[in-house]
Every structure is written in C-alpha cells, then in structure tokens.
C-alpha positions as CSV (number, residue, x, y, z in Angstrom):
1,M,-0.9,16.8,19.4
2,R,-0.5,17.5,23.2
3,Y,0.6,14.2,24.3
4,G,2.4,13.1,21.1
5,Y,2.0,10.3,19.1
6,D,3.3,7.7,21.6
7,Q,0.7,8.3,24.3
8,G,-1.9,7.7,21.9
9,L,-4.6,9.5,19.8
10,I,-8.1,10.5,19.8
11,D,-10.8,8.4,18.4
12,F,-13.5,10.4,17.5
13,A,-16.0,7.6,17.8
14,T,-15.5,7.1,21.6
15,A,-13.9,10.4,22.7
16,E,-10.8,8.3,24.2
17,V,-7.3,8.2,23.6
18,V,-6.6,4.9,22.1
19,P,-3.1,3.4,21.2
20,V,-2.0,4.4,17.8
21,K,-1.5,1.0,16.5
22,E,-5.4,0.2,17.8
23,L,-6.6,3.2,15.7
24,L,-4.6,2.1,12.8
25,A,-5.9,-1.2,12.8
26,D,-9.5,0.3,13.0
27,I,-8.8,3.0,10.2
28,V,-7.2,0.4,7.5
29,E,-10.2,-2.2,8.2
30,R,-12.7,0.5,7.7
31,V,-11.1,1.5,4.3
32,H,-9.7,-1.8,3.1
33,A,-13.0,-2.5,0.6
34,D,-12.3,0.9,-1.2
35,A,-8.4,0.2,-0.9
36,V,-8.9,-3.2,-2.7
37,E,-11.3,-1.4,-5.2
38,L,-8.6,1.5,-6.0
39,G,-5.6,-1.2,-6.0
40,C,-3.9,0.5,-3.4
41,A,-4.5,-2.0,-0.4
42,R,-0.8,-2.7,0.3
43,E,-0.1,1.0,0.7
44,V,-2.7,1.3,3.0
45,E,-1.8,-1.7,4.9
46,H,1.9,-0.4,5.1
47,A,0.4,2.3,7.4
48,L,0.1,-0.4,10.4
49,S,3.8,-1.1,10.5
50,I,4.3,2.7,11.7
51,P,3.6,1.9,15.4
52,E,6.5,-0.7,15.3
53,R,8.9,1.3,13.1
54,G,8.1,4.5,14.4
55,T,7.4,8.0,12.4
56,S,9.9,10.2,10.5
57,A,10.1,12.4,13.8
58,H,11.5,9.5,15.8
59,M,14.1,8.8,13.4
60,Q,14.9,12.3,13.1
61,L,15.8,12.5,16.6
62,K,17.2,9.2,17.1
63,T,19.7,10.6,14.2
64,C,20.3,13.9,16.0
65,N,20.9,12.1,19.2
66,D,23.2,9.6,17.9
67,A,25.1,12.0,16.1
68,I,25.4,14.5,19.4
69,Q,26.5,11.1,21.3
70,A,29.1,10.5,18.8
71,G,30.7,13.6,19.6
72,N,29.2,15.9,16.7
73,T,28.2,19.6,17.4
74,R,24.2,20.4,17.2
75,A,25.1,21.8,13.9
76,E,26.6,18.9,12.5
77,A,23.8,16.6,14.2
78,L,21.2,18.5,12.3
79,C,23.0,18.2,9.0
80,A,23.1,14.5,9.3
81,V,19.1,14.5,9.7
82,V,19.2,16.3,6.8
83,D,21.1,14.0,5.0
84,R,19.2,11.2,6.1
85,L,16.0,12.6,5.2
86,I,17.3,13.4,1.8
87,E,18.6,9.8,1.6
88,G,15.3,8.4,2.3
89,T,13.6,10.6,-0.1
90,V,15.6,9.7,-3.0
91,T,15.6,6.3,-2.6
92,D,13.6,4.1,-5.2
93,L,13.5,7.2,-7.2
C-alpha cells in the first residue's frame, strides 16, 4: 500500500482511491447474502468495525510509542508489542 490504509484503498471497479470505510461497506454488502447462507454474517459484518478501532498495525504502533513515551527503551517497547499480540491471540481460546 503506497499511501497506507489511512489514505484509502483502490476500488478496482472505479480505479479510484476510496476511504476504507466506504470500500468495506461495499464489499460486505456484496457478500452479505452468501455470508448469511454460510452462517458467518456476524463475522463478516465485524470487518466494518476496523476503520473505527484501527488495524493491528495501528495498535502495535500505539503500544510501541506509548511504551517509549513511558520511558522504556526501544527493545522494551517492542517486547510490549509482542506481549500485547500474545494477549490478543490467547483471548477467548
């Protein structure tokens, strides 16, 4: 992604960069009937929350920056990122 998620993504139907929120809404609408048939509509619709809460990359950068702001070294900050990823991975297992 040359400009990154925050700048939008290419809508290949229009060959234009559009906001992620708009593109996700279109994709979810297009696959909704299939998702209902497959019993995963809730999971597919969950994708709509990504623009509001941010991606894992956003979380990782925030965790690292917060740790550095708190006085941790870069290595300690990176360990905090890994700890957060582990915590998120094992939740609800």
